[in-house]
C-alpha positions as CSV (number, residue, x, y, z in Angstrom):
1,Q,59.2,-41.3,-3.6
2,S,56.9,-43.8,-1.9
3,E,59.6,-44.8,0.5
4,A,60.3,-41.2,1.4
5,S,56.6,-40.6,2.1
6,S,56.5,-43.6,4.4
7,L,59.5,-42.3,6.3
8,K,57.9,-38.9,6.7
9,I,54.6,-40.4,8.0
10,G,56.5,-42.6,10.4
11,A,58.4,-39.6,11.8
12,L,55.2,-37.7,12.2
13,R,53.6,-40.6,14.1
14,R,56.6,-40.8,16.4
15,R,56.3,-37.1,17.2
16,L,52.6,-37.4,17.9
17,D,53.2,-40.4,20.1
18,A,55.8,-38.4,22.1
19,I,53.4,-35.5,22.5
20,L,50.5,-37.7,23.6
21,A,52.7,-39.5,26.1
22,R,53.2,-36.2,27.9
23,R,49.4,-35.6,28.3
24,P,47.9,-36.4,31.7
25,G,46.1,-39.7,31.7
26,G,48.1,-41.0,28.7
27,A,47.5,-40.9,25.0
28,D,43.7,-41.5,24.9
29,I,42.2,-38.4,23.3
30,S,39.0,-40.0,22.1
31,P,35.8,-38.2,23.1
32,P,34.1,-39.5,26.3
33,R,31.9,-42.4,25.7
34,R,28.2,-41.6,26.1
35,Q,26.6,-43.6,28.8
36,D,23.2,-45.1,28.3
37,P,20.7,-42.4,29.2
38,G,19.3,-42.8,32.7
39,Y,16.5,-40.4,31.8
40,P,15.4,-40.9,28.2
41,L,14.0,-37.9,26.3
42,E,10.7,-39.5,25.7
43,E,10.0,-39.6,29.4
44,F,9.9,-35.8,29.5
45,I,8.8,-34.8,26.0
46,S,5.8,-36.2,24.2
47,G,7.0,-36.9,20.7
48,T,8.2,-39.5,18.2
49,E,11.2,-40.2,16.0
50,I,10.7,-39.1,12.4
51,T,12.6,-41.0,9.6
52,T,13.3,-39.3,6.3
53,A,15.3,-40.3,3.2
54,D,18.3,-38.5,4.8
55,G,18.1,-39.7,8.3
56,R,16.2,-39.4,11.6
57,F,15.3,-36.7,14.2
58,F,13.0,-36.3,17.1
59,C,9.7,-34.4,16.7
60,A,7.6,-33.2,19.7
61,A,3.9,-32.4,19.1
62,S,1.4,-30.6,21.3
63,T,-2.1,-29.2,20.7
64,W,-3.9,-26.4,22.5
65,G,-7.7,-26.0,22.5
66,M,-9.6,-22.8,22.3
67,G,-10.1,-22.8,26.1
68,H,-6.3,-22.5,26.7
69,C,-5.4,-19.3,28.7
70,H,-2.1,-17.6,28.0
71,G,-1.7,-15.0,30.7
72,G,-5.0,-13.1,30.9
73,R,-6.3,-14.0,27.5
74,R,-8.0,-17.1,26.1
75,L,-7.0,-18.7,22.7
76,G,-10.7,-18.9,21.7
77,D,-11.2,-15.2,22.3
78,L,-8.7,-14.2,19.7
79,P,-10.3,-13.0,16.5
80,P,-8.9,-14.3,13.2
81,L,-5.9,-12.3,12.2
82,D,-6.8,-9.2,10.2
83,M,-4.4,-9.8,7.3
84,D,-4.8,-6.2,6.0
85,G,-3.6,-5.1,9.5
86,V,-0.8,-7.6,9.4
87,A,0.3,-6.1,6.0
88,I,0.4,-2.6,7.7
89,L,2.4,-3.9,10.6
90,A,4.9,-5.7,8.3
91,N,4.8,-2.9,5.7
92,D,4.4,-5.7,3.1
93,A,1.3,-5.5,0.8
94,A,1.9,-9.2,-0.1
95,L,0.3,-10.2,3.3
96,A,-3.0,-8.5,2.6
97,G,-5.8,-10.9,1.9
98,L,-4.0,-14.1,2.7
99,D,-5.7,-16.9,4.6
100,P,-4.9,-16.2,8.4
101,T,-5.0,-20.0,9.1
102,R,-2.2,-20.7,6.7
103,G,0.5,-18.8,8.5
104,V,3.2,-20.4,10.6
105,F,4.7,-19.0,13.8
106,L,8.4,-19.9,14.0
107,D,11.0,-19.7,16.8
108,T,14.4,-21.4,17.1
109,E,16.7,-22.4,19.9
110,T,20.4,-22.4,18.8
111,T,23.9,-23.3,19.9
112,G,24.8,-19.6,20.1
113,L,23.2,-16.2,20.4
114,A,25.5,-14.4,18.0
115,G,24.6,-16.3,14.8
116,G,27.1,-17.1,12.1
117,T,27.7,-20.1,10.0
118,G,28.9,-22.2,12.9
119,T,25.6,-21.7,14.8
120,V,23.0,-24.5,14.5
121,A,19.3,-24.3,15.2
122,F,19.0,-27.5,17.2
123,L,15.3,-26.9,18.0
124,I,12.8,-25.4,15.5
125,G,9.4,-24.6,17.0
126,L,6.5,-24.2,14.6
127,G,2.8,-23.4,15.3
128,W,-0.3,-23.0,13.3
129,F,-4.1,-23.2,13.6
130,E,-5.9,-26.4,12.6
131,G,-9.7,-25.8,13.0
132,A,-10.5,-25.3,16.6
133,R,-7.0,-26.0,17.9
134,F,-3.5,-24.6,17.7
135,V,-0.8,-27.1,16.9
136,V,2.9,-26.8,17.9
137,K,5.6,-29.1,16.4
138,Q,9.2,-28.9,17.6
139,L,11.9,-30.4,15.5
140,F,14.8,-31.5,17.7
141,M,18.3,-32.6,16.5
142,R,19.5,-35.1,19.0
143,D,22.9,-34.8,17.3
144,F,24.3,-32.6,14.6
145,A,24.1,-35.5,12.2
146,E,20.3,-35.1,12.3
147,E,20.2,-31.6,11.0
148,R,19.6,-32.4,7.3
149,A,16.7,-34.7,8.1
150,A,15.1,-32.0,10.3
151,L,15.5,-29.3,7.6
152,L,14.0,-31.6,5.0
153,F,11.0,-32.2,7.2
154,L,10.7,-28.4,7.8
155,G,10.5,-27.9,4.1
156,E,7.7,-30.4,3.8
157,L,5.8,-28.7,6.6
158,M,6.2,-25.3,5.0
159,A,5.0,-26.4,1.6
160,D,1.3,-25.3,2.0
161,R,2.0,-22.2,4.2
162,Q,1.4,-18.7,2.9
163,F,3.3,-16.5,5.4
164,L,5.7,-16.5,8.3
165,V,5.5,-14.8,11.8
166,T,8.5,-14.5,14.0
167,F,9.9,-12.3,16.8
168,N,13.2,-10.9,15.6
169,G,13.3,-13.5,13.0
170,K,14.3,-11.3,10.1
171,A,17.6,-10.5,11.9
172,F,18.2,-13.9,13.5
173,D,16.0,-17.0,13.0
174,A,15.3,-16.7,9.2
175,N,18.9,-15.8,8.4
176,L,20.3,-18.6,10.5
177,L,18.0,-21.2,8.9
178,A,18.9,-19.8,5.5
179,A,22.5,-20.4,6.2
180,R,21.8,-23.9,7.5
181,F,19.9,-24.8,4.3
182,V,22.8,-23.6,2.2
183,M,25.3,-25.6,4.3
184,N,23.1,-28.7,3.7
185,R,22.6,-27.9,0.0
186,L,18.9,-27.6,0.4
187,A,16.4,-25.0,-1.0
188,D,15.2,-22.6,1.6
189,P,11.4,-22.8,1.9
190,L,11.2,-19.6,4.0
191,V,12.9,-17.2,1.7
192,S,9.8,-16.7,-0.6
193,L,7.2,-16.3,2.2
194,P,5.9,-12.9,3.2
195,H,7.3,-12.3,6.7
196,L,5.8,-10.4,9.8
197,D,8.6,-9.8,12.3
198,L,6.7,-8.7,15.4
199,L,9.7,-7.0,17.0
200,H,9.7,-4.1,14.6
201,P,6.0,-3.0,14.9
202,A,6.1,-3.7,18.6
203,R,9.0,-1.2,18.8
204,R,7.1,1.4,16.7
205,L,3.9,1.0,18.7
206,L,5.0,0.5,22.3
207,R,8.4,2.1,22.8
208,R,6.9,5.3,24.3
209,R,5.3,3.3,27.0
210,L,7.6,0.4,27.8
211,D,11.3,0.4,28.9
212,N,12.1,-2.2,26.3
213,V,10.3,-4.4,23.8
214,R,11.8,-7.8,24.8
215,L,9.4,-10.6,24.4
216,G,9.1,-11.1,28.2
217,T,8.3,-7.4,28.7
218,L,5.6,-7.5,26.0
219,E,4.1,-10.7,27.6
220,G,3.7,-8.9,30.9
221,A,2.4,-5.6,29.5
222,L,0.0,-6.9,26.8
223,L,-0.9,-10.4,28.0
224,G,-0.5,-10.3,31.7
225,L,1.8,-13.3,31.5
226,E,4.7,-13.8,34.0
227,R,6.8,-16.9,33.3
228,E,7.7,-18.9,36.4
229,G,10.8,-21.1,36.4
230,D,11.6,-20.3,32.7
231,I,15.1,-21.1,31.5
232,P,17.0,-17.9,30.6
233,G,18.0,-17.7,27.0
234,W,21.7,-17.5,27.7
235,E,21.7,-20.9,29.4
236,I,20.1,-22.7,26.5
237,P,23.2,-23.4,24.3
238,Q,25.1,-24.7,27.4
239,R,22.2,-27.1,28.2
240,Y,22.3,-28.5,24.7
241,F,26.0,-29.2,24.8
242,Q,25.4,-31.0,28.1
243,W,22.7,-33.0,26.4
244,L,25.1,-34.0,23.7
245,R,27.5,-35.4,26.3
246,R,25.0,-37.0,28.7
247,R,21.8,-37.6,26.8
248,D,19.8,-36.8,29.8
249,G,16.2,-35.7,28.9
250,R,16.0,-33.5,31.9
251,L,18.5,-31.2,30.5
252,V,16.4,-30.2,27.5
253,A,12.9,-30.5,28.9
254,D,13.0,-26.8,30.0
255,I,14.2,-25.8,26.5
256,F,11.1,-27.4,24.9
257,A,8.8,-25.6,27.4
258,H,10.5,-22.3,26.8
259,N,10.2,-22.7,23.0
260,R,6.5,-23.6,23.2
261,L,5.8,-20.5,25.3
262,D,7.7,-18.3,22.7
263,V,5.5,-19.7,19.9
264,L,2.3,-19.3,21.8
265,S,3.2,-15.7,22.9
266,M,3.7,-14.7,19.2
267,V,0.2,-15.8,18.4
268,F,-1.3,-13.6,21.2
269,L,1.1,-10.7,20.5
270,A,0.2,-10.7,16.8
271,A,-3.4,-10.5,17.8
272,C,-2.8,-7.6,20.1
273,L,-0.8,-5.6,17.6
274,T,-3.4,-6.1,14.8
275,E,-6.1,-5.1,17.2
276,L,-4.3,-1.8,17.8
277,I,-4.1,-1.2,14.1
278,G,-7.8,-2.0,13.8
279,G,-8.8,0.8,16.1
280,P,-11.8,1.0,18.4
281,C,-13.9,-1.5,16.4
282,S,-11.4,-4.3,16.1
283,G,-13.5,-6.8,18.0
284,T,-11.0,-7.4,20.7
285,A,-12.2,-9.4,23.7
286,G,-9.4,-8.1,26.0
287,P,-9.2,-4.9,27.9
288,P,-9.0,-1.7,25.9
289,P,-5.5,-0.7,25.0
290,P,-3.9,2.5,26.5
291,D,-4.6,5.7,24.6
292,S,-0.8,6.1,24.0
293,D,-0.7,2.8,22.1
294,L,-3.7,3.9,20.0
295,L,-2.0,7.2,19.2
296,A,1.1,5.3,18.1
297,A,-1.0,3.0,16.0
298,A,-2.6,6.0,14.3
299,R,0.9,7.5,13.6
300,L,2.0,4.2,12.1
301,C,-1.1,4.0,9.9
302,I,-0.5,7.6,8.6
303,Q,3.1,6.6,7.8
304,R,1.9,3.6,5.9
305,G,-0.7,5.7,3.9
306,E,-3.6,4.0,5.7
307,T,-5.4,7.3,6.5
308,T,-8.9,5.8,6.8
309,R,-7.8,3.5,9.7
310,A,-5.9,6.4,11.3
311,E,-9.0,8.7,11.1
312,G,-11.1,6.1,12.9
313,I,-8.6,5.7,15.7
314,L,-8.1,9.5,16.1
315,T,-11.8,10.4,15.9
316,D,-12.5,8.0,18.7
317,L,-9.6,9.3,20.8
318,Q,-10.6,12.9,20.2
319,R,-14.1,12.1,21.4
320,R,-13.4,10.1,24.6
321,S,-9.9,10.8,25.8
322,G,-8.5,13.2,28.3
323,P,-7.5,16.8,27.2
324,I,-3.9,16.1,26.4
325,T,-4.5,12.9,24.4
326,A,-7.5,14.5,22.7
327,R,-5.5,17.5,21.5
328,Q,-2.7,15.2,20.2
329,A,-5.4,13.2,18.3
330,A,-7.0,16.4,17.0
331,A,-3.6,17.7,15.8
332,L,-2.9,14.4,13.9
333,L,-6.4,14.4,12.4
334,S,-6.1,18.0,11.2
335,L,-2.8,17.1,9.4
336,I,-4.6,14.2,7.6
337,H,-7.2,16.7,6.4
338,K,-4.5,19.2,5.5
339,R,-2.6,16.8,3.3
340,A,-5.9,15.7,1.6
341,G,-6.8,19.3,0.8
342,S,-9.8,19.2,3.1
343,W,-9.3,22.7,4.4
344,R,-12.7,23.2,6.0
345,Q,-12.2,20.2,8.3
346,A,-8.6,21.1,9.1
347,V,-9.4,24.8,9.9
348,G,-12.4,23.7,12.0
349,I,-10.1,21.5,14.2
350,W,-7.5,24.3,14.6
351,Q,-10.2,26.8,15.6
352,E,-11.7,24.4,18.0
353,M,-8.4,23.8,19.6
354,L,-8.1,27.6,20.3
355,A,-11.7,28.0,21.6
356,P,-11.7,29.8,25.0
357,D,-13.6,26.9,26.7
358,R,-11.0,24.4,25.6
359,D,-8.2,23.2,27.8
360,S,-5.1,24.0,25.7
361,G,-3.1,21.3,27.4
362,G,-0.3,23.9,27.6
363,D,0.2,23.9,23.8
364,A,-1.6,26.4,21.6
365,L,1.4,26.9,19.4
366,F,0.4,24.2,16.9
367,P,-3.1,25.6,16.0
368,L,-1.8,29.1,16.0
369,L,1.0,28.3,13.6
370,E,-1.2,26.2,11.3
371,L,-3.9,28.9,11.2
372,A,-1.2,31.6,10.5
373,K,0.0,29.5,7.5
374,W,-3.6,29.0,6.2
375,N,-4.5,32.7,6.5
376,E,-1.3,33.7,4.7
377,H,-1.3,31.1,1.9
378,R,-4.9,30.2,1.4
379,A,-7.2,32.9,2.7
380,H,-4.6,35.7,1.9
381,D,-5.6,37.4,5.1
382,Y,-2.2,38.7,6.0
383,R,-3.2,40.9,9.0
384,T,-4.8,37.9,10.7
385,A,-1.8,35.7,9.8
386,L,0.5,38.3,11.3
387,D,-1.5,38.5,14.5
388,L,-1.6,34.7,14.9
389,A,2.2,34.5,14.3
390,C,2.8,37.3,17.0
391,R,0.6,35.4,19.5
392,A,2.5,32.2,18.8
393,L,5.9,34.0,19.3
394,A,4.7,35.5,22.6
395,M,3.6,32.1,23.8
396,L,6.9,30.4,22.9
397,P,8.2,28.8,26.1
398,P,11.7,29.5,27.4
399,Q,12.8,26.0,26.5
400,G,11.9,26.7,22.9
401,T,14.7,26.4,20.4
402,A,16.3,29.4,18.6
403,A,15.2,27.9,15.3
404,E,11.6,27.9,16.4
405,A,11.8,31.6,17.5
406,E,13.5,32.6,14.3
407,D,10.9,30.8,12.2
408,L,8.1,32.7,14.0
409,R,9.9,36.0,13.6
410,R,10.3,35.4,9.9
411,R,6.6,34.5,9.6
């Protein structure tokens, strides 16, 4: 049996030799030898090699003082994160009351943009506040063999952190890292942390005003930041594979800079969104947000059951905004009172919206219909309810739906 196996192995070797002999350049299929780097990583990135029980990796570190400007805003002007507001944005009550200085902002650069078990996060950017400075650490795998060491160190850094902030991290970064922890047979330190993914509240609050809610779009609209010479995301995996072959620090320097900007932008974006939720008295040092953003913030607060915050935002908008926004704010405020059973306040708003000296903004249907319902069901004044419904039907615009017309006829 042993002799037969030896014959089979010999035959297989001869076949392989024959195939390799037909390859251009002969039978040498070994990977290209890496040349000594002409441009070492350390010449372009300030960092050091970290040694762990499971190997080594490269860690870049940078600090940013409170005087640092990111777009049109200064780091020192940002108020501490309102964690109750963060809980509303994330729709996670576990975030309320946490220490805002014990959060970590996380962003990864990966070998592919589609995810999957074959995708590796070769650069993990982390940022947090330490006193009067913001610290960014970037864990870089100079080779795939350094992944386990970097993940172990990430676990150590996360040991005293209370919550996580990402941008699209729930769908991508956190899931990708979870897979890599599993592949390396390590416990995932991120899975138990409350998580604010800024993409989702940004979409809820800003989609009516912006064409899209990509991070670059939000940077321009909210922070006044325009990146110059930034490496496009699609190019990053290709650059890393070139690094693996050539070990040229110039290839990845732009990736580190891109990742740092992403982490810093999340800090300022989190502040902007929580300021919106905080309403007119949030203590923001930046320019006042557009009324459309504040209306969206009030709607989000109502959906989250935070009616007190919503009332503050809407009352301020009703008092100082233009006629269209003021009427939208009044309508939302009246519905808060209606749901709370505060009929006097709700009816007062509806009647004020129909006052002759008020600019209807082209929409008197809402107060007419609400007053018709109130007169029918609460005041039992059926004649007035009928009159209001007839007025609403007569005002129904031509573009009104058949369902709206039928509802008013039935009423």
